[in-house]
C-alpha positions, -999 to +999 in steps of 0.1 A: -554-578-616-576-552-625-562-520-642-578-487-638-569-452-651-581-418-639-597-398-661-601-363-649-635-346-665-640-315-642-614-291-629-586-269-635-571-299-656-588-319-673-580-353-697-583-347-733-620-365-745-604-375-778-581-400-751-615-417-743-613-445-767-574-453-758-583-456-722-610-479-726-582-499-753-553-501-723-577-505-691-602-525-673-618-495-662-621-459-654-620-437-621-640-400-632-629-377-609-625-341-605-594-319-593-593-304-559-604-332-542-643-323-548-642-284-552-650-289-588-670-317-592-703-313-611-728-344-610-742-333-642-713-332-655-703-369-643-734-383-651-727-371-692-693-386-689-703-422-675-728-422-702-700-415-725-682-441-717-710-466-710-720-462-747-683-468-758-670-499-740-688-533-731-703-544-697-673-552-685-657-525-684-656-509-647-666-472-643-661-457-605-676-425-598-663-397-574-674-391-540-661-353-539-647-344-498-645-306-503-673-280-513-672-256-542-665-229-518-637-243-494-650-263-468-655-303-464-692-314-475-719-319-452-728-357-448-760-350-461-748-333-490-728-362-496-756-384-496-776-368-519-745-367-545-743-398-544-787-403-546-787-385-574-762-406-594-777-437-580-812-424-590-801-417-629-801-437-654-765-447-659-766-464-620-764-499-630-730-489-649-716-475-620-691-501-605-684-483-572-669-450-559-642-434-552-636-414-519-616-380-536-599-369-501-563-385-503-539-374-477-542-401-450-540-378-420-568-354-429-588-391-434-582-401-402-592-366-383-630-367-402-629-404-404-665-407-383-680-386-412-658-410-439-671-440-420-703-430-425-703-422-458-687-455-470-717-470-446-742-452-468-728-470-503-720-500-486-754-505-469-778-484-493-766-491-527-744-526-521-710-508-539-676-505-534-655-479-524-621-471-537-594-448-515-563-438-533-543-423-503-514-409-494-488-402-470-454-392-458-425-415-468-410-404-437-405-436-416-401-472-421-434-481-428-451-453-451-485-471-449-493-467-412-518-441-411-533-457-438-540-490-420-554-470-395-581-453-416-589-487-431-597-502-400-618-468-387-636-466-421-638-496-438-629-489-473-634-521-495-606-515-520-571-492-512-545-486-537-516-463-519-497-437-543-462-433-542-464-399-553-446-391-586-418-421-598-391-409-621-398-377-610-373-352-629-381-321-605-379-323-569-379-293-556-405-283-531-419-318-531-432-325-494-441-362-500-406-375-516-382-346-508-354-364-531-378-383-557-386-417-560-362-442-574-365-479-585-357-490-551-380-471-537-406-476-558-402-519-549-401-512-512-430-500-515-450-521-537-442-546-516-455-530-486-487-529-507-486-565-513-482-573-477-512-554-470-536-566-496-534-534-514-533-519-550-508-496-561-517-462-578-489-443-602-491-407-607-487-400-642-520-381-645-508-349-657-485-360-687-517-379-697-539-351-696-515-331-721-495-314-691-461-313-681-456-321-644-430-344-625-429-362-656-401-388-669-410-393-698-409-360-713-450-357-709-453-379-737-495-394-732-489-428-753-456-437-734-475-428-700-504-450-706-485-477-722-462-480-690-492-484-666-506-512-690-471-530-690-468-524-652-500-539-645-506-508-618-533-483-619 
């Protein structure tokens, strides 16, 4: 089982660069992304960070680069703009270290609404560069099957790798939590992980803000070392 971690290289909150060596030590690979589902994406900065991870890690260490969905001024990027983004990365000298691409739009309902363009993006990466596409979806825990919309998106779009997120496990601040109004306890997490297993999906855990040094929905009290170590022990991304 491959253990990937999220590393926010740009945006309103970023991961401290001094943690890079720890990420390489604890995980099998990294997903380089920005906050805002692509709004703050920067191709030059992304290439620089790919270079940093590539020079500090072995060739076996996986590096996944984001595909931004939203443009800096707000609206979704046009298909041509996304293709140009991918081309810029693939034409750079570090392209051989890019394992695959991470599609940044998380909401399953939103992806389903824009499924034709998303499908074309996925096909472009798979046909042009023969690389996989990873998607980390979220949808409401509102009925007995929390992955209904996710499966529909996979069928329509063709993502090669899917790792749904159960939102914040051990959440300590449940006020205003649209997706998990009452938080997620161990029983909820176990049920969710079985849903993922039965569908051949991975699981992504939301400890990112604590790892980045910010206190947000963290049952560990924002301890970055405990957060990264817990991910490793649980064998989840």
